C-alpha positions as CSV (number, residue, x, y, z in Angstrom):
1,M,0.4,0.0,0.3
2,L,2.8,2.2,1.1
3,T,5.0,1.4,-2.0
4,R,1.5,2.3,-4.5
5,L,0.9,5.8,-2.4
6,R,4.7,6.3,-3.1
7,R,4.6,5.7,-6.9
8,I,0.7,8.2,-7.4
9,L,2.1,11.1,-5.6
10,T,6.2,10.8,-7.1
11,G,4.4,10.0,-9.9
12,E,6.3,6.9,-11.3
13,R,4.0,4.5,-13.9
14,V,2.4,1.4,-11.9
15,A,3.1,-1.2,-14.8
16,P,-0.2,-2.9,-16.7
17,G,-2.1,-5.5,-15.3
18,S,-0.3,-4.8,-12.1
19,G,-4.3,-4.2,-10.8
20,R,-5.6,-7.8,-12.4
21,A,-2.4,-9.2,-9.8
22,D,-2.7,-7.4,-7.3
23,A,-6.8,-8.5,-7.2
24,R,-5.5,-11.7,-8.0
25,I,-4.3,-11.7,-4.4
26,A,-7.4,-10.1,-3.3
27,V,-9.5,-12.4,-4.4
28,A,-7.7,-15.6,-3.2
29,A,-7.9,-13.4,0.2
30,L,-11.5,-12.9,0.3
31,L,-12.2,-17.1,-0.2
32,I,-9.6,-17.6,2.5
33,E,-11.2,-15.4,4.8
34,A,-15.0,-17.1,4.0
35,A,-13.2,-19.9,4.6
36,E,-11.9,-19.4,8.0
37,M,-14.8,-16.8,9.2
38,D,-16.5,-19.8,11.1
39,R,-13.4,-20.6,12.5
40,D,-13.4,-24.0,10.9
41,F,-11.3,-23.8,8.1
42,S,-11.7,-27.6,6.5
43,S,-10.2,-29.8,3.6
44,I,-12.9,-29.2,1.6
45,E,-13.1,-25.5,1.8
46,R,-9.4,-25.3,1.2
47,L,-10.2,-28.1,-1.8
48,A,-12.7,-25.7,-3.5
49,I,-11.1,-22.7,-3.1
50,E,-8.0,-24.2,-4.8
51,D,-10.7,-25.3,-7.0
52,G,-12.6,-22.5,-7.5
53,L,-9.0,-20.0,-8.6
54,R,-8.4,-22.8,-11.0
55,H,-10.9,-22.2,-12.3
56,W,-12.2,-18.1,-12.4
57,F,-8.0,-17.6,-13.2
58,G,-7.3,-20.6,-15.3
59,L,-4.2,-21.4,-13.2
60,S,-2.1,-24.7,-13.2
61,E,-2.7,-26.7,-9.6
62,E,0.9,-25.0,-8.6
63,E,0.5,-21.5,-9.8
64,T,-3.0,-21.9,-7.8
65,R,-1.1,-23.3,-4.4
66,R,1.3,-19.8,-4.8
67,L,-1.5,-17.9,-5.0
68,V,-3.3,-19.2,-1.8
69,A,0.3,-19.1,-0.3
70,S,1.3,-15.5,-1.3
71,A,-2.8,-14.5,-0.5
72,G,-1.9,-16.2,3.3
73,V,0.8,-14.3,3.9
74,E,-1.0,-11.2,2.4
75,R,-4.3,-11.6,4.6
76,G,-2.1,-12.3,7.8
77,D,-4.3,-12.1,10.7
78,S,-5.9,-9.1,9.4
79,H,-9.6,-8.6,8.9
80,D,-9.4,-5.5,6.8
81,L,-11.9,-6.5,3.9
82,V,-11.5,-2.8,2.3
83,R,-7.7,-3.8,1.8
84,F,-8.7,-6.4,0.1
85,T,-12.4,-5.8,-2.1
86,R,-10.6,-2.1,-3.2
87,P,-8.7,-4.4,-5.7
88,V,-11.5,-6.8,-6.9
89,K,-13.6,-3.1,-7.6
90,E,-10.8,-1.7,-9.5
91,A,-10.2,-4.8,-11.5
92,Y,-13.4,-6.4,-12.4
93,S,-16.8,-5.1,-14.0
94,H,-20.0,-5.1,-11.8
95,E,-20.9,-8.1,-13.7
96,E,-17.5,-9.6,-12.9
97,R,-17.9,-8.8,-9.3
98,V,-20.9,-10.4,-9.3
99,A,-20.1,-13.6,-10.4
100,L,-17.1,-13.4,-8.0
101,M,-20.1,-13.2,-4.9
102,E,-21.1,-16.3,-6.7
103,L,-17.9,-17.8,-5.9
104,I,-17.4,-16.8,-2.4
105,W,-20.8,-18.1,-1.6
106,R,-19.5,-21.8,-3.0
107,I,-17.0,-21.4,-0.6
108,V,-18.6,-20.4,2.9
109,L,-21.8,-23.4,1.6
110,A,-19.0,-26.3,0.4
111,D,-18.8,-27.7,4.7
112,G,-22.8,-27.3,4.2
113,S,-24.4,-24.9,6.3
114,V,-23.5,-21.0,6.9
115,D,-23.3,-19.1,10.5
116,D,-24.3,-15.8,11.6
117,Y,-20.7,-14.6,11.3
118,E,-20.5,-15.7,7.3
119,A,-23.5,-14.4,6.7
120,N,-22.2,-10.9,7.8
121,L,-19.1,-11.3,6.2
122,M,-21.1,-11.7,3.0
123,R,-23.4,-8.9,3.1
124,R,-20.4,-6.4,4.0
125,I,-18.3,-8.5,1.0
126,A,-21.1,-7.6,-0.7
127,G,-21.5,-3.7,0.3
128,L,-18.0,-3.3,-0.3
129,L,-17.7,-4.5,-4.3
130,Y,-21.5,-2.4,-5.2
131,V,-23.2,-5.6,-5.3
132,S,-27.1,-5.2,-4.2
133,D,-28.4,-7.6,-1.4
134,Q,-30.7,-8.9,-4.7
135,E,-27.7,-10.2,-6.7
136,N,-25.7,-11.3,-3.2
137,G,-29.3,-13.1,-2.7
138,A,-29.1,-14.5,-6.4
139,A,-25.5,-15.2,-6.1
140,R,-26.4,-17.5,-3.2
141,K,-29.2,-19.4,-4.5
142,R,-27.3,-20.1,-8.1
143,A,-24.3,-21.3,-5.5
144,A,-27.0,-23.4,-3.2
145,A,-28.5,-24.6,-7.1
146,A,-24.6,-26.0,-8.1
147,R,-24.5,-27.5,-5.5
148,T,-27.5,-29.8,-4.7
149,E,-26.7,-30.2,-8.8
150,A,-23.7,-32.1,-8.0
151,G,-25.2,-33.6,-5.1
152,L,-23.4,-32.5,-2.8
153,D,-26.2,-31.9,0.6
154,P,-29.6,-30.5,-1.0
155,G,-30.4,-30.4,2.5
156,T,-28.2,-27.7,3.4
157,K,-29.6,-24.9,5.7
158,L,-28.6,-21.3,4.7
159,G,-29.2,-19.0,7.2
């Protein structure tokens, strides 16, 4: 963040596409935050994160592991969502941000339940990404439907 501020103040040019690189780490960090919100980061959630990132960014397994590791380091113990939603908001269109909400819901739903902390997190992320409550709700329903279509726990309690 300080490097970015220095670049802005000194007029230093930023390499093209670096916003997307920052957004990749931010997306991964948001997925990790969603998985850890209920204090039970299961192997199912980890696999869902890796699968989601591979498909979202078209990454290899090795690239995905590196991205998850980088996001974990960047995230640390910080729960500052703005730090991760800002690069996403700047790098992606509204439609892409709505699709990202569906991906995050898939992570939240991966363990078969949504607790109050997870629901609250999703409302906060949606607000910070300028995704409406209606769009967030529709993304949640699509994620739950995908889970049911895959034959995973169709009786999941959704809140």
